[in-house]
N, C-alpha and C positions, 0 to 999 in steps of 0.2 A: 421429477427432475426439473430444476429451474431452466427455462428455455432461453431467456434473453437477459443479458447483462448490459445495463446502461452505464456507460463510462463517461464521467465528466472530467475532461482533461485528456489531451492527446500528447503529452510529453513522454519522457522515457518510461515513467511508471505506468501511465495509461496504456501505452503501446505494449508493455510487458504483460499487463493484465489481459488485454485483448488477444494477444497471441496464445496465451495459455488457455483462455476460455474457448477460443475457436478450435484449438487442437483437441479440446475435450468435447466438442460438438455443440457448444452454445452459439447462439447468435449474439452479436454485439451491436449496439448503437452508440456511436462515439460523438461527443460534442466538444467544442472548445470555444474560447472567447473570440477567435478570428473567423469563425464561420465554416460551413461545410466545404467550400471550395479550397480552403487551405489544407485539407487533409484528403483530397481526392486521390493522391498518389498512395497514401497509406491504405485507404479503403480498397484500391485496386490490388495492392500487394496482399492484403489480408484475404481477399476472395469473397465469394458469394454470401458467406455468413455475416459479413460486416457491412454496415451502412453508416453514413454520417447523418447527423441531425442537429437540431437546436438543443439547447439544454433542456427545454421543456419536453421535446420529443424523446430524448434519452431517458428522462425521468419516467415518462408515461410508458415507455416500452419495457423498462427494466423490471424484472422480477427481483433482482438485486441491483442497486444503483451504487457505483463506486465513486467516492470523492478522491480522484487522483490528481489533486490540485494543492497549491499552497494553502495553509490554513486561513490566511488573510482573505483569499478569494472567496471563501465561504460566505462572507458578508453580502456578496452580490447575488447569491443564489435565490431563485424564486421560492421562498419558504413554503408558500401555500400549496405548491405542486407536489410536495413530498408526503402529503397525508397518507398514512398507512404503508408507506414504502419501507422496505428493508434497505438501510443505507450502510455500506461498508466504508467506514471512515479510515482512509489512508493518510490523513493529514498528520503533520508533526510540527510541533512548535520549536522554531529556531529563532531566538531573539535577534540574531544577526540580520534576519530578514524583516525585522520590525517588532518592537516590543508590544506586549499586551499586558496592561496593569493587572487585570483579573487573573491571568495565568501566572504572572510574576509573583503574585501574592499567594499562590496555591489555593485560591478560593474555590476553584473548580479544576478538574482535569481538562485537557484539551478536547476530549470527546464529550464531556458534559457541556462545554461551550458550544460544540457543534449541535448537540441536542437542544440547547436553548435557542439556537438560531433556526433550527428545523423542528419545531415543537411537535408536529404531527408525525414525524418519522420514527422508525424503529432503528436506532443507531447502534451499530456494532463496531467496536474498534478492532482492526485487524489488517494484515497484509501491509503493514506500515513499517515493520521493524527489520526489513532486509532490503538490500539495494535492488534496483531493477535488474541488474546482472544476475543476481543470485536467486531471484524469483524463477528465472528460467533454468539456471544451472542446478538448483536444488530440487526441482520438481521431479518426482519419480512415480511410476505406476503404483496403484494400490497393491499391497502385499509385498512390495520391495523391502529387502532386508535393510537397505540404507535410506529408508524414508525419514524425512525430517518433520518436526512438529512445530506448528505455529500457534502463538497464543491469540485468543480473542477475549473481549470483554464487552458486556452489554447488560441492559436491564430487561430485555424481552427474550423469553426463553425460545419462542418460536423463531425469532429473527436469528438468534445464535445457532439454532439447528439448521436453518437455511444456509447460513454462511459455512457451517461445518460441512454440509453436504457439497457445497460449491468447492471448498478447499479439497475435499476428498477427490472430486472429479478432476481437478486440475493438477493434483500431485502432492498433496500435503495432508498429514494428520493434524489434529487440532486439540488444543487443551484450553479449558475454560479458566480464565484468570479472574473471573468475578464480574462485578458490576461496573458501570461507567465510573463510579466514584473510586473503584479500585484500579482503574486503568492506568494510574500513574506508575504502577508496577511494571508496565510494559512500554512506557514512554521512552524518549531519548534519554541517554545517560544512565540507563539501568542495565543490569547484566544480560537480559535477553534481547537487547536492542543492538542490531547490526553485527557486532563482533562475533556473536555465537554462530552466525550463518555464513561468514566470509572465510575463505582460506587464509592461512597464516602466510604473510609475505613480508619481505623487507620493506619497512615503511618508506624508505627513500628510493626504492627501486623504480626504474622507468624503462620504457622501451618494449619491443615486441615480446621478449621472453617474460618480462614481468606481467604484461597484459595476458599472455596465455595462462600463466600461473594463477592470476587473480580471477579469471573468468571460469575457473574450475569450481565444482561444488565445494562447499565447506564441509567440515565434519558433521555427519547427521546428528541432529538434536532429537534425542529420544523423549518420550513423554516424561520419563523420570527426571532427565536432565532439565527439561523445560520447567517442570514443577519446582525443582530446586532453585533454578534461576529466578523464577517468580517469587518464591518464598524469601530469597536472599535480598530482594530489592529494598533499598532505602530511598526515600523520596529525595531526588537531587536538590541541591542548593548551590547555586541558583537554579531555578527551574529552566528546563529547555535543553535543546541539543547544542552541541558545539562541534566545530570542524577541527578542533585541536587533536592532533595525533592521527588524523585520517591518512591512509596510505596515499602516497603521491600518485600511484598508478590509478587509484580511484578517481582522483581529481583530473588526471590526464584523460581518462576514458569518458568521464562526464563532459569535460569541455569539448572533446572531439565529437562525441555522439550528439550532444545537445546542439552544438554549433552546426553540425551537418544537417540536423533536422530543421533548424531555423533557416539555414541557407536553402534547403529544398523547398521551403514554403515561399 
């Protein structure tokens, strides 16, 4: 069993990963760009299996290292520290947050770009295609009839196996979507991205009742359904994600929780 997860990024996604990992018995070392003092309340909340560290310390400690950060922030990572590390790439390309010519031209997938930036790492794309809310809501114990399936992609067989075992422990089945070059099939604006894991809600609904409905698990995605969604994918044009059609309640919850976290720091 992987003993420690290094988490780079302490935003909503990084926190969701940390909580699931700790619930499954893993230690976590969390880093962010603002330093350890900025997440001391989070570490206290998470308990004795959690600690804060520098980016270098999170990388060194992690049997798996998650990139729970915007894709643009990967440019600032200490690439030489990742040699031999299994890296779970949770980044997603959204042009609204800054264009990237290489990605816009579909010369590489976003995870191939991460692999270029971290040449010594063993990059696996995964845990990027559902919201922080549904990471928690959709996680179920092994053997559950309503277990959902997440896709991964990567070029290293051993690294994909390590991520598969991690997902199994934290509450998900896994399906192999191919190589990093194939990972466009599970990127934003493809059938298996986001919508497959979220409950159906009125896109304009707001307020407490809408929030309760939206934070429920989505319909479980079986291996068969996941494979079908991967196979049906067509490479988006233009490349990248969009916020068009996003449920208003998702935006409301993001603004409330992200703002609360920022204020707390």
